[in-house]
matplotlib code that plots the C-alpha trace (Angstrom):
import matplotlib.pyplot as plt

x = [-7.9, -9.8, -6.2, -6.7, -3.7, -4.4, -2.3, -3.8, -3.9, -5.6, -5.9, -2.9, -4.5, -7.9, -8.8, -7.9, -4.3, -2.8, 0.4, 1.9, 5.2, 5.3, 8.3, 7.7, 9.9, 11.5, 12.0, 9.9, 6.9, 4.5, 0.8, -1.0, -4.9, -6.7, -3.9, -4.5, -5.8, -2.4, -1.9, 1.8, 3.4, 5.5, 9.4, 10.5, 10.7, 8.4, 5.4, 5.5, 1.4, 1.0, -2.6, -4.5, -2.6, 0.4, 1.5, 3.6, 3.1, 5.5, 4.6, 7.3, 6.8, 8.1, 6.3, 2.6, 0.3, -1.3, -4.3, -5.3, -8.5, -11.2, -9.0, -9.0, -5.7, -6.3, -2.7, -2.4, 0.4, 2.9, 5.0]
y = [-0.7, -1.7, -1.9, -2.5, -3.1, -3.1, -2.9, -1.8, -6.4, -7.6, -7.0, -8.2, -7.9, -6.7, -7.1, -5.8, -4.3, -3.2, -1.8, -1.1, 0.1, 1.8, 3.0, 6.7, 9.0, 10.4, 7.2, 4.6, 5.7, 3.7, 3.8, 2.6, 1.8, 5.3, 7.4, 11.2, 11.3, 10.8, 11.0, 9.6, 8.4, 5.4, 4.2, 1.1, -1.3, -3.5, -2.6, -4.7, -5.3, -6.8, -8.2, -8.6, -11.8, -10.3, -12.4, -10.3, -9.8, -8.4, -6.8, -5.4, -2.6, -0.2, 2.7, 3.9, 6.1, 5.6, 7.2, 6.7, 8.2, 7.5, 4.1, 2.9, 2.6, 2.3, 1.6, 1.7, -0.1, -1.0, -3.9]
z = [7.6, 4.4, 1.2, -2.2, -4.0, -8.0, -11.2, -14.8, -15.1, -11.9, -8.2, -5.8, -2.9, -0.9, 2.5, 6.1, 7.4, 10.2, 8.6, 5.0, 4.3, 0.8, -1.0, -1.6, -3.6, -0.8, 1.2, 2.7, 5.0, 7.2, 6.9, 10.1, 11.0, 11.1, 9.5, 8.2, 4.7, 2.0, -1.4, -2.5, -5.7, -5.2, -6.8, -7.7, -4.5, -2.2, -0.8, 2.7, 4.2, 7.5, 8.0, 10.8, 11.8, 11.3, 8.2, 5.9, 2.1, 0.1, -3.3, -6.0, -8.0, -10.2, -9.6, -8.6, -6.5, -3.2, -1.6, 2.1, 2.8, 6.0, 7.0, 3.1, 1.4, -2.3, -4.0, -7.9, -9.2, -11.9, -11.7]

ax = plt.figure().add_subplot(projection="3d")
ax.plot(x, y, z, "-o")
ax.set_aspect("equal")
plt.show()
């Protein structure tokens, strides 16, 4: 899936990923390739993204929102 992670100031990540673990308001959740459409608020924690090579990328966030639609993840956060 194509992933874009943005803050108000900069772009943290843009590229392809096989999995993303995010801190939702009710706990952590994972989004995989071809996930069903979803909109979720995010809370303080870490986004852990696994790219197509299997490498993990971590981003500490304060809060934000994630939208998953048509195999694209748009994640807007404050760090």
